[in-house]
C-alpha positions as CSV (number, residue, x, y, z in Angstrom):
1,M,-29.4,16.7,147.8
2,K,-26.7,16.4,145.1
3,S,-25.0,19.4,146.5
4,K,-24.8,17.8,149.9
5,I,-23.3,14.6,148.4
6,L,-20.7,16.7,146.5
7,F,-19.9,18.5,149.7
8,V,-19.4,15.3,151.6
9,I,-17.2,13.9,148.8
10,L,-15.2,17.1,148.7
11,I,-14.7,17.0,152.5
12,G,-13.6,13.3,152.3
13,A,-11.2,14.1,149.5
14,L,-9.7,16.9,151.5
15,V,-9.3,14.7,154.6
16,L,-7.7,11.9,152.6
17,G,-5.4,14.3,150.8
18,S,-4.5,15.8,154.1
19,L,-3.7,12.5,155.6
20,Y,-1.6,11.5,152.6
21,K,0.3,14.7,152.6
22,G,0.7,14.5,156.3
23,E,2.2,11.1,155.9
24,I,4.6,12.3,153.3
25,F,5.5,15.3,155.4
26,S,6.1,13.1,158.4
27,K,8.3,10.8,156.4
28,E,10.3,13.8,155.2
29,V,10.6,15.1,158.8
30,V,11.7,11.7,160.0
31,N,14.2,11.4,157.1
32,L,15.6,14.9,157.9
33,N,15.9,14.1,161.6
34,S,17.7,10.8,160.7
35,S,20.1,12.7,158.4
36,I,20.8,15.3,161.1
37,V,21.4,12.7,163.7
38,K,23.7,10.8,161.4
39,M,25.6,14.0,160.5
40,Y,25.9,14.8,164.2
41,D,27.1,11.3,165.1
42,D,29.6,11.3,162.2
43,G,30.9,14.7,163.3
44,I,31.3,13.6,166.9
45,K,33.2,10.5,165.8
46,F,35.4,12.6,163.5
47,I,36.2,15.1,166.3
48,V,36.9,12.3,168.8
49,N,39.2,10.5,166.3
50,K,41.1,13.7,165.6
51,V,41.5,14.4,169.3
52,N,42.7,10.9,170.0
53,E,45.1,11.1,167.0
54,H,46.4,14.4,168.3
55,F,47.1,13.0,171.8
56,R,48.7,9.9,170.3
57,Q,51.0,12.1,168.2
58,K,51.8,14.3,171.2
59,E,52.7,11.2,173.3
60,E,54.8,9.8,170.5
61,I,56.6,13.2,170.2
62,I,57.3,13.4,173.9
63,S,58.6,9.8,173.8
64,L,60.8,10.4,170.8
65,R,62.2,13.6,172.4
66,A,63.0,11.7,175.5
67,Q,64.7,9.0,173.5
68,N,66.6,11.6,171.5
69,V,67.9,13.2,174.7
70,E,69.2,9.8,175.9
71,L,70.7,8.9,172.6
72,E,72.5,12.2,172.3
73,K,73.9,11.8,175.8
74,S,75.0,8.2,175.0
75,A,76.6,9.4,171.7
76,V,78.6,12.1,173.5
77,L,79.9,9.7,176.1
78,L,80.6,6.8,173.7
79,A,82.7,9.2,171.5
80,S,84.7,10.1,174.5
81,F,85.1,6.5,175.7
82,A,86.2,5.5,172.2
83,K,88.9,8.1,172.2
84,E,90.1,7.1,175.7
85,L,90.0,3.4,174.8
86,N,92.4,4.1,172.0
87,E,94.7,5.8,174.4
88,I,94.4,2.8,176.8
89,L,95.7,0.5,174.0
90,I,98.8,2.7,174.0
91,D,99.1,3.2,177.7
92,K,97.8,0.2,179.7
93,N,98.4,2.1,183.0
94,S,95.5,4.5,182.4
95,S,93.3,5.1,185.4
96,I,89.5,4.5,185.7
97,Y,87.7,6.8,183.2
98,E,84.2,7.9,184.1
99,P,83.1,11.2,182.6
100,K,79.6,12.6,183.3
101,I,77.3,15.1,181.7
102,Q,74.1,16.6,182.8
103,L,71.2,18.0,180.9
104,V,70.7,21.7,181.6
105,R,67.9,24.1,180.6
106,A,68.6,27.5,178.9
107,L,66.5,30.2,180.5
108,S,67.2,33.6,178.9
109,Y,69.9,35.9,177.5
110,V,72.0,37.6,180.2
111,N,71.8,40.8,178.3
112,I,69.3,41.3,175.4
113,S,72.1,42.7,173.2
114,D,74.6,39.9,173.8
115,Y,73.6,36.6,172.2
116,N,76.7,34.7,173.5
117,K,75.8,34.6,177.2
118,I,72.8,32.7,178.5
119,W,71.4,32.0,181.9
120,L,71.1,28.3,182.7
121,D,68.9,26.6,185.2
122,K,71.0,25.7,188.2
123,F,71.9,22.0,188.0
124,D,72.8,19.3,190.6
125,D,76.1,19.9,192.4
126,F,76.7,23.2,190.7
127,N,80.0,24.6,192.0
128,S,80.4,28.4,191.5
129,S,84.2,28.0,191.6
130,K,84.4,25.5,188.8
131,I,84.3,26.0,185.0
132,Y,82.2,23.4,183.1
133,G,82.4,22.4,179.5
134,L,79.2,22.9,177.4
135,I,78.0,20.4,174.8
136,Y,75.2,20.8,172.2
137,Q,74.3,18.1,169.7
138,G,77.4,16.1,170.7
139,K,79.8,18.9,169.9
140,S,81.5,21.6,172.0
141,A,79.3,24.7,172.5
142,G,81.2,26.8,175.0
143,I,81.7,26.8,178.7
144,V,79.7,27.4,181.9
145,V,80.9,29.8,184.6
146,S,79.3,31.3,187.7
147,K,77.9,34.9,187.7
148,D,76.0,36.1,190.8
149,D,76.2,32.5,192.0
150,R,74.2,31.4,189.0
151,P,75.4,29.2,186.1
152,M,76.0,31.3,183.0
153,A,76.7,29.8,179.5
154,I,79.4,31.5,177.5
155,L,78.9,30.3,174.0
156,Q,81.5,29.4,171.4
157,N,82.1,32.8,169.7
158,D,82.5,34.8,172.9
159,P,86.2,35.9,173.6
160,K,85.8,34.6,177.1
161,N,85.2,31.1,175.9
162,I,88.6,29.4,176.4
163,F,89.4,25.7,176.6
164,A,92.2,23.3,175.7
165,V,92.2,21.4,172.5
166,F,94.1,19.1,170.2
167,V,94.6,19.8,166.5
168,G,94.8,17.0,163.9
169,N,96.1,13.5,164.1
170,E,99.3,14.8,165.5
171,K,97.4,15.9,168.6
172,I,99.0,19.4,168.4
173,P,98.1,21.1,171.7
174,G,96.5,24.5,171.8
175,V,94.1,26.7,173.6
176,A,90.9,27.7,171.8
177,H,89.6,31.3,172.2
178,G,86.2,32.5,171.1
179,N,86.2,34.7,168.0
180,K,83.5,36.5,166.0
181,N,84.6,34.3,163.0
182,G,84.5,31.1,165.1
183,L,87.5,30.0,167.2
184,L,91.1,31.0,167.2
185,I,93.9,28.7,168.5
186,K,97.1,30.6,169.3
187,F,100.7,30.0,170.3
188,I,101.3,26.8,168.3
189,P,105.0,26.2,168.1
190,Q,106.6,26.8,164.7
191,W,108.0,23.3,164.4
192,L,104.5,21.8,164.5
193,H,102.4,21.7,161.3
194,P,98.6,22.2,161.6
195,K,96.8,22.0,158.2
196,E,93.6,23.3,156.8
197,G,91.0,20.6,157.2
198,D,92.5,19.2,160.4
199,E,89.8,18.2,162.9
200,V,89.9,19.9,166.3
201,Y,88.7,18.2,169.5
202,T,88.9,18.8,173.2
203,S,92.0,17.6,174.9
204,G,90.6,17.3,178.5
205,L,93.8,18.7,179.9
206,D,92.1,21.8,181.4
207,G,89.6,20.1,183.6
208,I,86.8,21.7,181.7
209,F,85.9,19.1,179.0
210,F,86.8,15.4,178.8
211,S,88.9,14.4,175.8
212,G,87.5,13.7,172.4
213,V,84.5,16.1,172.1
214,P,84.5,17.4,168.4
215,V,85.0,21.1,168.1
216,G,85.4,22.0,164.4
217,K,87.8,22.1,161.5
218,V,90.8,24.3,160.7
219,T,90.0,26.8,158.0
220,K,93.1,28.8,158.0
221,V,96.7,28.6,159.3
222,I,98.3,31.9,160.2
223,E,102.1,32.1,160.2
224,E,103.5,34.4,162.9
225,S,107.2,35.3,163.6
226,L,107.4,33.2,166.8
227,Y,104.4,30.9,166.6
228,K,101.4,29.8,164.5
229,S,97.7,30.4,164.9
230,V,94.8,28.6,163.3
231,L,91.2,29.7,162.6
232,V,88.6,27.0,163.3
233,E,85.0,26.8,162.0
234,P,83.0,25.2,164.8
235,Y,80.8,22.2,164.0
236,V,77.8,23.8,165.7
237,K,76.4,27.3,166.1
238,V,74.1,27.7,169.0
239,D,71.4,30.3,168.3
240,I,68.5,29.8,170.7
241,P,69.0,26.5,172.5
242,S,66.4,24.9,174.8
243,Y,68.7,22.3,176.4
244,L,72.4,21.7,176.5
245,Y,74.8,19.4,178.4
246,A,77.2,20.5,181.1
247,V,80.3,18.3,181.7
248,T,80.1,17.7,185.4
249,K,82.9,15.2,185.6
250,E,85.6,15.3,183.0
251,K,87.4,12.1,183.9
């Protein structure tokens, strides 16, 4: 009889212990599930926030780039207008002045071994018989000519890059030629006096650029028997440009 009672007590204890441990185990499982759900929810929120932040930054970058393009275009035109307005103060008979530039996309090198010639995307009103000025970051960058009826950029250091300039405050006229060391301005009369440090800018007399686009600074004056030449260090060096500006109307 006693053994039966002990057996019943033992069974009861085992059942109660099992129920107690089962409750603890259930609580642990529930707590673990809650932790997993919370971690998952926090992870999803973190990823969503990062994705949203990325797209916001991307939109801001696109917006800032667009603003930069417009500001650069405005800066180039305003510099030219300022130069021309100074001339108007001297000569009140100046005609209407309305230069225009157009954003153009660089595509690829014409030849892989020549870094001074680049194919450009064909822009509006491209005329294969015309030479266009080329501007990068508000400074002269070269010229645009036609090759195979396509616009080709000839960058600043190429010998075929030729355009008219003024040197210094005296507005000494000259023609800039591309040179491996920068630009070379030749055939300056002996009675004129260019100096090291003189600023060089486009004259607009060649129908390629409008006047007043910064080109560079004189680094050396070369005395010849009949004339003078000057070496010019350009303000910009175009390596791998994405976009440039073509001068589509110089006046």
